Z-matrix of the N, CA and C atoms (Angstrom, degrees):
N
C 1 1.445
C 2 1.529 1 108.77
N 3 1.328 2 116.44 1 134.63
C 4 1.458 3 122.10 2 -176.08
C 5 1.529 4 109.52 3 -94.85
N 6 1.319 5 117.35 4 93.75
C 7 1.465 6 120.84 5 -177.90
C 8 1.521 7 111.71 6 -74.41
N 9 1.336 8 117.97 7 -23.38
C 10 1.462 9 120.80 8 177.08
C 11 1.517 10 111.31 9 -61.99
N 12 1.339 11 116.57 10 -40.20
C 13 1.460 12 121.44 11 178.56
C 14 1.528 13 110.71 12 -63.91
N 15 1.338 14 116.55 13 -42.47
C 16 1.463 15 120.73 14 178.65
C 17 1.524 16 110.98 15 -61.11
N 18 1.333 17 117.53 16 -42.64
C 19 1.461 18 120.94 17 179.81
C 20 1.516 19 111.23 18 -62.68
N 21 1.318 20 117.67 19 -42.98
C 22 1.470 21 121.50 20 179.11
C 23 1.524 22 109.83 21 -63.58
N 24 1.327 23 117.46 22 -43.84
C 25 1.458 24 121.64 23 179.79
C 26 1.521 25 110.81 24 -63.36
N 27 1.326 26 117.07 25 -44.47
C 28 1.469 27 121.03 26 178.82
C 29 1.518 28 110.11 27 -62.81
N 30 1.326 29 116.91 28 -43.71
C 31 1.460 30 120.18 29 178.95
C 32 1.522 31 111.22 30 -64.31
N 33 1.330 32 118.04 31 -41.63
C 34 1.462 33 121.58 32 179.19
C 35 1.521 34 110.30 33 -63.44
N 36 1.345 35 116.78 34 -44.68
C 37 1.465 36 120.12 35 177.89
C 38 1.520 37 110.93 36 -63.59
N 39 1.328 38 116.73 37 -40.60
C 40 1.459 39 120.94 38 178.58
C 41 1.527 40 110.79 39 -62.71
N 42 1.314 41 116.98 40 -44.35
C 43 1.458 42 121.12 41 178.70
C 44 1.530 43 110.54 42 -63.61
N 45 1.303 44 116.63 43 -43.00
C 46 1.459 45 120.42 44 178.45
C 47 1.529 46 110.37 45 -62.33
N 48 1.325 47 117.65 46 -40.26
C 49 1.464 48 120.90 47 177.28
C 50 1.529 49 111.49 48 -64.42
N 51 1.320 50 117.00 49 -37.76
C 52 1.470 51 121.10 50 177.85
C 53 1.529 52 109.77 51 -64.67
N 54 1.316 53 116.50 52 -43.65
C 55 1.465 54 120.65 53 178.47
C 56 1.526 55 109.91 54 -60.98
N 57 1.314 56 116.36 55 -47.20
C 58 1.463 57 121.35 56 -178.99
C 59 1.523 58 111.42 57 -63.30
N 60 1.306 59 117.52 58 -45.21
C 61 1.471 60 121.46 59 179.94
C 62 1.525 61 110.65 60 -64.39
N 63 1.310 62 118.16 61 -42.50
C 64 1.454 63 121.72 62 178.66
C 65 1.521 64 110.13 63 -63.35
N 66 1.321 65 116.50 64 -41.96
C 67 1.468 66 121.24 65 177.54
C 68 1.531 67 110.53 66 -60.27
N 69 1.324 68 117.02 67 -45.54
C 70 1.470 69 120.68 68 178.40
C 71 1.528 70 110.95 69 -62.12
N 72 1.319 71 117.03 70 -41.34
C 73 1.469 72 120.71 71 177.04
C 74 1.522 73 110.88 72 -61.73
N 75 1.315 74 116.62 73 -41.53
C 76 1.464 75 120.48 74 179.26
C 77 1.526 76 110.81 75 -66.82
N 78 1.333 77 117.03 76 -37.12
C 79 1.469 78 120.15 77 177.48
C 80 1.529 79 111.87 78 -64.97
N 81 1.309 80 117.12 79 -27.64
C 82 1.463 81 120.68 80 174.99
C 83 1.529 82 111.14 81 -66.11
N 84 1.325 83 116.07 82 -30.32
C 85 1.465 84 121.21 83 -173.34
C 86 1.516 85 114.89 84 -98.72
N 87 1.337 86 117.12 85 -23.53
C 88 1.462 87 117.87 86 -172.15
C 89 1.523 88 111.74 87 -151.15
N 90 1.339 89 115.81 88 158.43
C 91 1.475 90 119.67 89 176.92
C 92 1.524 91 111.16 90 -63.59
N 93 1.304 92 114.71 91 153.88
C 94 1.459 93 121.15 92 -177.76
C 95 1.526 94 112.04 93 -55.32
N 96 1.345 95 117.50 94 -41.00
C 97 1.470 96 120.35 95 -177.72
C 98 1.521 97 113.63 96 -60.60
N 99 1.309 98 117.57 97 -24.04
C 100 1.458 99 120.46 98 -178.21
C 101 1.534 100 112.75 99 -86.80
N 102 1.317 101 116.61 100 -7.56
C 103 1.468 102 119.81 101 179.26
C 104 1.522 103 108.76 102 -88.62
N 105 1.302 104 115.25 103 120.48
C 106 1.457 105 120.75 104 178.61
C 107 1.526 106 109.39 105 -115.04
N 108 1.304 107 115.31 106 160.75
C 109 1.465 108 119.83 107 176.29
C 110 1.524 109 108.97 108 -60.97
N 111 1.320 110 117.40 109 -40.84
C 112 1.465 111 121.40 110 -179.76
C 113 1.530 112 111.53 111 -59.36
N 114 1.336 113 116.59 112 -47.18
C 115 1.473 114 120.14 113 179.50
C 116 1.526 115 110.65 114 -66.16
N 117 1.323 116 116.23 115 -39.10
C 118 1.465 117 120.71 116 -178.73
C 119 1.526 118 111.40 117 -65.12
N 120 1.322 119 117.46 118 -47.58
C 121 1.464 120 119.06 119 -178.08
C 122 1.527 121 110.89 120 -67.59
N 123 1.328 122 116.22 121 -29.34
C 124 1.467 123 119.28 122 176.50
C 125 1.531 124 109.86 123 -65.63
N 126 1.332 125 116.57 124 -45.41
C 127 1.475 126 120.01 125 178.41
C 128 1.511 127 112.39 126 -66.89
N 129 1.321 128 116.95 127 -34.47
C 130 1.472 129 121.23 128 179.67
C 131 1.525 130 111.95 129 -78.23
N 132 1.313 131 115.52 130 -19.12
C 133 1.458 132 121.84 131 -175.33
C 134 1.529 133 110.73 132 60.97
N 135 1.328 134 114.63 133 47.38
C 136 1.461 135 121.74 134 177.04
C 137 1.527 136 108.47 135 -126.47
N 138 1.300 137 116.32 136 168.18
C 139 1.455 138 121.24 137 177.08
C 140 1.514 139 111.91 138 -85.86
N 141 1.314 140 115.33 139 159.55
C 142 1.464 141 122.19 140 178.98
C 143 1.533 142 110.84 141 -58.24
N 144 1.322 143 116.97 142 -42.72
C 145 1.466 144 120.36 143 179.64
C 146 1.521 145 111.68 144 -62.23
N 147 1.320 146 116.76 145 -34.86
C 148 1.466 147 120.44 146 178.32
C 149 1.521 148 110.05 147 -63.38
N 150 1.341 149 116.34 148 -44.63
C 151 1.472 150 119.48 149 177.37
C 152 1.526 151 109.48 150 -58.47
N 153 1.332 152 116.13 151 -50.25
C 154 1.465 153 119.92 152 -175.59
C 155 1.531 154 113.27 153 -71.30
N 156 1.301 155 117.56 154 -14.99
C 157 1.460 156 120.80 155 171.82
C 158 1.535 157 109.61 156 -66.66
N 159 1.326 158 115.50 157 -35.73
C 160 1.465 159 121.43 158 -176.26
C 161 1.520 160 113.39 159 -94.27
N 162 1.336 161 117.56 160 -34.16
C 163 1.464 162 121.09 161 -174.21
C 164 1.522 163 110.91 162 -136.52
N 165 1.305 164 114.86 163 140.25
C 166 1.463 165 120.41 164 178.57
C 167 1.526 166 111.00 165 -66.73
N 168 1.330 167 116.10 166 -39.37
C 169 1.461 168 121.56 167 -179.90
C 170 1.530 169 108.26 168 -164.85
N 171 1.316 170 116.52 169 -176.52
C 172 1.464 171 121.57 170 -177.37
C 173 1.536 172 111.13 171 -65.69
N 174 1.330 173 116.84 172 -28.36
C 175 1.466 174 120.81 173 178.98
C 176 1.534 175 111.34 174 -71.49
N 177 1.313 176 116.38 175 -35.24
C 178 1.470 177 119.87 176 175.60
C 179 1.527 178 110.09 177 -65.56
N 180 1.325 179 116.26 178 -35.99
C 181 1.465 180 120.80 179 175.72
C 182 1.526 181 110.17 180 -65.15
N 183 1.325 182 117.16 181 -44.12
C 184 1.467 183 121.15 182 176.51
C 185 1.524 184 110.39 183 -59.77
N 186 1.316 185 116.76 184 -44.90
C 187 1.466 186 120.32 185 177.91
C 188 1.520 187 111.62 186 -59.04
N 189 1.329 188 116.66 187 -43.51
C 190 1.459 189 121.10 188 179.24
C 191 1.527 190 110.98 189 -61.82
N 192 1.322 191 116.73 190 -43.12
C 193 1.462 192 120.20 191 178.73
C 194 1.527 193 110.86 192 -62.43
N 195 1.332 194 116.91 193 -43.27
C 196 1.462 195 120.33 194 -179.79
C 197 1.529 196 111.17 195 -65.43
N 198 1.307 197 116.42 196 -40.95
C 199 1.468 198 119.80 197 178.50
C 200 1.525 199 110.04 198 -62.64
N 201 1.315 200 117.04 199 -44.29
C 202 1.466 201 120.11 200 -178.42
C 203 1.531 202 111.84 201 -69.59
N 204 1.327 203 116.60 202 -33.16
C 205 1.465 204 119.89 203 -178.62
C 206 1.521 205 111.72 204 -83.97
N 207 1.324 206 116.85 205 -47.88
C 208 1.460 207 120.49 206 -174.36
C 209 1.519 208 113.44 207 -98.26
N 210 1.313 209 116.78 208 -15.64
C 211 1.453 210 120.93 209 -177.78
C 212 1.514 211 114.16 210 -67.27
N 213 1.317 212 116.35 211 -13.21
C 214 1.464 213 120.08 212 -179.35
C 215 1.526 214 112.13 213 -76.16
N 216 1.341 215 117.33 214 -10.73
C 217 1.457 216 120.26 215 -176.60
C 218 1.514 217 110.67 216 -97.14
N 219 1.327 218 114.56 217 103.10
C 220 1.453 219 120.99 218 176.46
C 221 1.515 220 108.18 219 -132.63
N 222 1.304 221 116.13 220 164.20
C 223 1.456 222 120.40 221 -172.92
C 224 1.520 223 113.19 222 -76.52
N 225 1.288 224 119.43 223 -30.77
C 226 1.453 225 126.54 224 -174.33
C 227 1.528 226 113.83 225 5.39
N 228 1.314 227 119.60 226 -91.70
C 229 1.464 228 120.58 227 -177.85
C 230 1.524 229 112.16 228 -107.64
N 231 1.310 230 116.91 229 13.90
C 232 1.454 231 119.97 230 -175.59
C 233 1.521 232 110.54 231 -116.84
N 234 1.331 233 116.07 232 152.55
C 235 1.452 234 118.45 233 176.62
C 236 1.529 235 109.97 234 -83.26
N 237 1.315 236 115.94 235 164.53
C 238 1.458 237 121.21 236 -173.14
C 239 1.525 238 111.53 237 -61.97
N 240 1.338 239 118.29 238 -32.89
C 241 1.468 240 120.08 239 -179.11
C 242 1.528 241 110.88 240 -66.19
N 243 1.316 242 116.46 241 -39.40
C 244 1.465 243 119.66 242 177.51
C 245 1.531 244 110.44 243 -65.17
N 246 1.337 245 116.36 244 -43.48
C 247 1.462 246 121.09 245 177.89
C 248 1.530 247 109.63 246 -59.76
N 249 1.335 248 116.31 247 -46.66
C 250 1.470 249 121.08 248 -178.96
C 251 1.529 250 111.26 249 -61.96
N 252 1.302 251 116.62 250 -46.39
C 253 1.469 252 119.96 251 -179.97
C 254 1.525 253 111.09 252 -61.47
N 255 1.317 254 116.48 253 -46.07
C 256 1.466 255 120.33 254 179.64
C 257 1.519 256 111.31 255 -60.94
N 258 1.307 257 116.21 256 -43.30
C 259 1.461 258 121.53 257 179.03
C 260 1.524 259 111.18 258 -62.03
N 261 1.316 260 117.28 259 -45.65
C 262 1.470 261 120.97 260 -179.62
C 263 1.526 262 111.80 261 -66.97
N 264 1.322 263 117.22 262 -38.57
C 265 1.470 264 119.57 263 176.32
C 266 1.529 265 110.85 264 -64.19
N 267 1.327 266 116.75 265 -40.89
C 268 1.466 267 119.59 266 177.59
C 269 1.520 268 110.59 267 -62.26
N 270 1.323 269 116.60 268 -43.07
C 271 1.471 270 119.66 269 177.42
C 272 1.528 271 110.66 270 -61.11
N 273 1.317 272 116.77 271 -44.62
C 274 1.465 273 119.97 272 -179.89
C 275 1.533 274 110.84 273 -65.22
N 276 1.320 275 117.23 274 -39.78
C 277 1.466 276 120.73 275 178.80
C 278 1.532 277 112.07 276 -64.69
N 279 1.316 278 116.12 277 -21.84
C 280 1.464 279 122.21 278 179.09
C 281 1.526 280 110.30 279 -116.81
N 282 1.320 281 115.51 280 40.78
C 283 1.460 282 122.27 281 -170.86
C 284 1.522 283 113.65 282 -54.10
N 285 1.316 284 118.23 283 -48.77
C 286 1.463 285 119.79 284 -177.99
C 287 1.523 286 111.17 285 -60.34
N 288 1.333 287 115.89 286 -45.93
C 289 1.462 288 119.26 287 179.65
C 290 1.524 289 110.89 288 -62.16
N 291 1.328 290 116.28 289 -45.38
C 292 1.461 291 120.31 290 -179.98
C 293 1.524 292 110.26 291 -62.15
N 294 1.326 293 117.03 292 -46.05
C 295 1.466 294 120.35 293 178.37
C 296 1.524 295 111.36 294 -59.71
N 297 1.318 296 116.57 295 -42.18
C 298 1.460 297 119.71 296 -177.87
C 299 1.529 298 112.50 297 -68.46
N 300 1.313 299 117.53 298 -24.43
C 301 1.465 300 120.18 299 174.48
C 302 1.531 301 109.77 300 -89.42
N 303 1.335 302 116.91 301 -43.95
C 304 1.466 303 121.29 302 -175.92
C 305 1.525 304 111.79 303 -62.27
N 306 1.316 305 117.10 304 -36.23
C 307 1.462 306 120.84 305 -179.19
C 308 1.517 307 111.18 306 -95.14
N 309 1.321 308 116.80 307 32.65
C 310 1.461 309 121.19 308 -179.76
C 311 1.519 310 109.61 309 -124.51
N 312 1.294 311 114.12 310 175.20
C 313 1.459 312 120.60 311 177.89
C 314 1.534 313 110.99 312 -66.50
N 315 1.305 314 117.94 313 -19.55
C 316 1.462 315 121.85 314 -177.20
C 317 1.521 316 112.34 315 -97.78
N 318 1.287 317 116.92 316 19.15
C 319 1.452 318 122.93 317 -179.24
C 320 1.528 319 111.38 318 -56.25
N 321 1.326 320 117.21 319 -33.62
C 322 1.455 321 120.27 320 -178.51
C 323 1.521 322 112.27 321 -58.94
N 324 1.313 323 118.22 322 -29.76
C 325 1.460 324 121.09 323 178.09
C 326 1.533 325 110.29 324 -66.46
N 327 1.320 326 117.28 325 -44.37
C 328 1.460 327 121.59 326 177.40
C 329 1.528 328 109.91 327 -62.91
N 330 1.318 329 116.27 328 -46.90
C 331 1.465 330 120.26 329 179.91
C 332 1.529 331 110.63 330 -59.81
N 333 1.315 332 116.76 331 -41.20
C 334 1.462 333 121.23 332 179.21
C 335 1.531 334 110.73 333 -58.93
N 336 1.322 335 117.28 334 -46.50
C 337 1.463 336 119.89 335 -177.42
C 338 1.523 337 111.91 336 -68.10
N 339 1.331 338 116.77 337 -39.25
C 340 1.462 339 119.29 338 177.56
C 341 1.528 340 109.42 339 -64.06
N 342 1.330 341 115.98 340 -46.57
C 343 1.460 342 119.58 341 -179.47
C 344 1.529 343 110.53 342 -63.16
N 345 1.303 344 117.29 343 -42.36
C 346 1.462 345 121.49 344 -179.86
C 347 1.526 346 111.30 345 -60.88
N 348 1.325 347 117.42 346 -42.20
C 349 1.465 348 121.63 347 -179.15
C 350 1.520 349 111.23 348 -65.63
N 351 1.338 350 118.09 349 -40.07
C 352 1.462 351 120.35 350 -177.66
C 353 1.522 352 111.75 351 -83.73
N 354 1.320 353 117.87 352 -25.41
C 355 1.458 354 122.96 353 -176.26
C 356 1.523 355 112.29 354 -56.88
N 357 1.317 356 116.99 355 -51.90
C 358 1.460 357 119.51 356 -177.19
C 359 1.524 358 111.74 357 -67.15
N 360 1.326 359 116.68 358 -37.95
C 361 1.466 360 119.81 359 -179.94
C 362 1.528 361 111.10 360 -62.67
N 363 1.323 362 117.03 361 -43.57
C 364 1.464 363 121.10 362 -179.87
C 365 1.527 364 110.59 363 -68.27
N 366 1.317 365 117.24 364 -43.40
C 367 1.472 366 120.25 365 179.86
C 368 1.521 367 110.93 366 -58.00
N 369 1.314 368 116.48 367 -46.42
C 370 1.465 369 120.25 368 179.32
C 371 1.531 370 110.14 369 -60.21
N 372 1.322 371 117.11 370 -46.97
C 373 1.462 372 122.60 371 -178.35
C 374 1.539 373 111.34 372 -59.03
N 375 1.327 374 116.76 373 -50.28
C 376 1.465 375 121.00 374 -177.67
C 377 1.524 376 110.71 375 -67.18
N 378 1.320 377 117.91 376 -42.68
C 379 1.462 378 120.40 377 -178.65
C 380 1.529 379 111.76 378 -66.76
N 381 1.312 380 117.68 379 -34.43
C 382 1.471 381 119.44 380 175.63
C 383 1.521 382 110.49 381 -64.38
N 384 1.338 383 116.11 382 -43.41
C 385 1.473 384 119.36 383 178.14
C 386 1.528 385 110.71 384 -63.59
N 387 1.321 386 116.52 385 -42.81
C 388 1.460 387 120.99 386 -178.39
C 389 1.532 388 111.07 387 -65.24
N 390 1.313 389 116.13 388 -41.47
C 391 1.460 390 120.82 389 -179.79
C 392 1.529 391 110.70 390 -63.63
N 393 1.321 392 116.66 391 -41.60
C 394 1.467 393 120.75 392 179.73
C 395 1.528 394 111.33 393 -64.02
N 396 1.325 395 115.83 394 -27.21
C 397 1.470 396 120.44 395 -178.85
C 398 1.526 397 112.30 396 -101.83
N 399 1.312 398 115.91 397 5.42
C 400 1.460 399 122.24 398 179.01
C 401 1.533 400 112.00 399 57.32
N 402 1.335 401 115.26 400 43.13
C 403 1.465 402 122.06 401 178.36
C 404 1.525 403 108.29 402 -90.52
N 405 1.311 404 116.03 403 141.70
C 406 1.458 405 123.52 404 178.25
C 407 1.530 406 110.56 405 -52.29
N 408 1.334 407 116.40 406 135.52
C 409 1.470 408 120.58 407 -176.14
C 410 1.529 409 111.95 408 -64.54
N 411 1.335 410 118.55 409 -30.42
C 412 1.471 411 120.20 410 177.68
C 413 1.522 412 110.42 411 -66.72
N 414 1.312 413 116.39 412 -41.83
C 415 1.471 414 119.83 413 177.40
C 416 1.532 415 109.61 414 -64.22
N 417 1.321 416 116.23 415 -42.07
C 418 1.468 417 120.45 416 178.95
C 419 1.523 418 111.00 417 -60.30
N 420 1.324 419 116.74 418 -38.37
C 421 1.469 420 120.28 419 179.53
C 422 1.528 421 111.19 420 -65.92
N 423 1.321 422 117.52 421 -40.50
C 424 1.468 423 121.30 422 177.46
C 425 1.529 424 109.70 423 -63.44
N 426 1.313 425 116.69 424 -45.61
C 427 1.462 426 121.01 425 178.79
C 428 1.528 427 109.77 426 -62.37
N 429 1.320 428 117.38 427 -42.97
C 430 1.468 429 121.07 428 178.62
C 431 1.527 430 110.41 429 -60.31
N 432 1.321 431 117.47 430 -41.53
C 433 1.469 432 120.39 431 178.10
C 434 1.526 433 111.53 432 -62.24
N 435 1.312 434 116.96 433 -42.18
C 436 1.476 435 120.26 434 178.43
C 437 1.525 436 109.90 435 -59.74
N 438 1.312 437 116.49 436 -45.91
C 439 1.461 438 121.04 437 -179.54
C 440 1.531 439 110.54 438 -66.30
N 441 1.333 440 117.88 439 -43.53
C 442 1.470 441 121.60 440 -178.81
C 443 1.525 442 111.18 441 -60.67
N 444 1.338 443 116.45 442 -45.20
C 445 1.461 444 118.41 443 -178.95
C 446 1.528 445 111.94 444 -70.94
N 447 1.311 446 116.89 445 -28.52
C 448 1.471 447 119.83 446 173.60
C 449 1.525 448 110.01 447 -65.57
N 450 1.308 449 116.09 448 -42.34
C 451 1.466 450 120.26 449 178.58
C 452 1.519 451 110.55 450 -66.75
N 453 1.304 452 116.49 451 -39.29
C 454 1.469 453 120.45 452 176.78
C 455 1.534 454 109.68 453 -57.49
N 456 1.330 455 117.01 454 -46.02
C 457 1.465 456 121.10 455 176.53
C 458 1.520 457 111.85 456 -63.03
N 459 1.316 458 116.74 457 -38.80
C 460 1.458 459 122.20 458 178.03
C 461 1.534 460 110.52 459 -59.84
N 462 1.333 461 116.45 460 -44.96
C 463 1.462 462 121.08 461 -179.86
C 464 1.531 463 110.74 462 -67.45
N 465 1.329 464 117.44 463 -42.03
C 466 1.468 465 120.01 464 177.35
C 467 1.525 466 110.86 465 -59.13
N 468 1.330 467 116.56 466 -44.27
C 469 1.465 468 119.84 467 178.46
C 470 1.530 469 110.81 468 -62.63
N 471 1.323 470 116.71 469 -38.03
C 472 1.461 471 121.23 470 176.48
C 473 1.531 472 109.78 471 -57.82
N 474 1.335 473 117.04 472 -45.78
C 475 1.465 474 120.71 473 177.66
C 476 1.527 475 111.41 474 -66.23
N 477 1.325 476 117.11 475 -46.87
C 478 1.469 477 121.03 476 -178.11
C 479 1.524 478 111.83 477 -59.21
N 480 1.325 479 116.45 478 -34.84
C 481 1.469 480 120.69 479 -178.30
C 482 1.524 481 112.96 480 -88.92
N 483 1.305 482 116.81 481 17.75
C 484 1.456 483 121.00 482 174.41
C 485 1.516 484 115.17 483 76.41
N 486 1.330 485 117.86 484 18.41
C 487 1.461 486 123.35 485 177.07
C 488 1.529 487 112.16 486 58.83
N 489 1.332 488 116.29 487 36.00
C 490 1.463 489 121.15 488 -176.69
C 491 1.530 490 113.13 489 -98.22
N 492 1.311 491 118.21 490 -8.22
C 493 1.468 492 120.92 491 -176.93
C 494 1.522 493 111.25 492 -61.52
N 495 1.324 494 115.27 493 153.13
C 496 1.462 495 121.61 494 172.80
C 497 1.530 496 106.62 495 -73.41
N 498 1.306 497 116.95 496 103.86
C 499 1.464 498 121.89 497 -172.55
C 500 1.524 499 111.64 498 -61.36
N 501 1.311 500 117.18 499 -47.85
C 502 1.469 501 120.16 500 -178.48
C 503 1.526 502 110.75 501 -58.44
N 504 1.304 503 115.67 502 -51.90
C 505 1.459 504 121.02 503 -176.18
C 506 1.526 505 111.46 504 -65.24
N 507 1.318 506 117.43 505 -47.31
C 508 1.462 507 119.56 506 -175.24
C 509 1.528 508 112.33 507 -67.75
N 510 1.320 509 117.93 508 -39.34
C 511 1.468 510 119.92 509 178.62
C 512 1.528 511 110.00 510 -70.47
N 513 1.335 512 117.64 511 -39.72
C 514 1.471 513 119.58 512 177.51
C 515 1.530 514 111.30 513 -63.24
N 516 1.340 515 117.17 514 -40.99
C 517 1.466 516 120.40 515 177.31
C 518 1.521 517 110.84 516 -64.46
N 519 1.306 518 116.46 517 -42.40
C 520 1.453 519 120.73 518 177.71
C 521 1.531 520 109.98 519 -62.21
N 522 1.320 521 116.38 520 -41.98
C 523 1.461 522 120.82 521 178.56
C 524 1.520 523 112.36 522 -61.96
N 525 1.325 524 117.42 523 -41.99
C 526 1.474 525 121.02 524 177.88
C 527 1.523 526 110.74 525 -63.36
N 528 1.327 527 115.66 526 -43.11
C 529 1.458 528 120.14 527 178.32
C 530 1.529 529 110.44 528 -61.33
N 531 1.331 530 116.75 529 -45.24
C 532 1.459 531 119.89 530 -179.84
C 533 1.518 532 111.74 531 -64.82
N 534 1.323 533 117.51 532 -37.71
C 535 1.464 534 119.83 533 177.99
C 536 1.525 535 110.33 534 -60.43
N 537 1.343 536 116.95 535 -44.81
C 538 1.467 537 121.25 536 177.95
C 539 1.530 538 110.62 537 -63.30
N 540 1.322 539 115.20 538 -45.83
C 541 1.463 540 120.41 539 179.94
C 542 1.527 541 111.15 540 -61.10
N 543 1.303 542 116.36 541 -44.79
C 544 1.470 543 120.40 542 -178.88
C 545 1.520 544 111.26 543 -66.02
N 546 1.337 545 117.61 544 -35.75
C 547 1.469 546 120.34 545 176.50
C 548 1.521 547 110.22 546 -58.06
N 549 1.328 548 116.21 547 -40.18
C 550 1.460 549 120.59 548 -178.19
C 551 1.530 550 112.57 549 -79.27
N 552 1.319 551 117.00 550 -36.85
C 553 1.457 552 120.32 551 -175.71
C 554 1.522 553 113.53 552 -81.96
N 555 1.314 554 116.67 553 -24.73
C 556 1.468 555 120.07 554 -176.95
C 557 1.529 556 110.60 555 -104.69
N 558 1.325 557 115.81 556 50.70
C 559 1.454 558 118.70 557 178.45
C 560 1.513 559 110.90 558 -117.13
């Protein structure tokens, strides 16, 4: 057994975790645009090459943070409303970080991850309803797109309004509206 390899892997993972944690701490304090690799490596007390061993650039680090934070929300055994509520609560629990990314030039990365997380959940939900009603899959896809983009707008408004909405109530109301809409559109 090669224990030297294990030590290097553990150290690399530990260093990557330090970089990620320091980045998250910095996002709590400042907008994303003000975080530089130079400032980050200074706070981490690591060398520039060490940073670039783990990440191509600061945007790759942001992507990694979003994947680790938002990537946990998938539809698997949960309905889309549960996924949406969990996602919104996580965003609210990390309000400063979300605000510092959302109000930055890299906002599209955050929007992409939110949309990606809700996209699959909505598609599964709509396609299951369509299949049960023997609705054409092309029609179901159009209906799913309408619902997905409505949810995307819903999430953007949640961010724009400072994440103050009553998550339970607003998602449940949205879900009731979509159920009614889907009943009419998937006939």
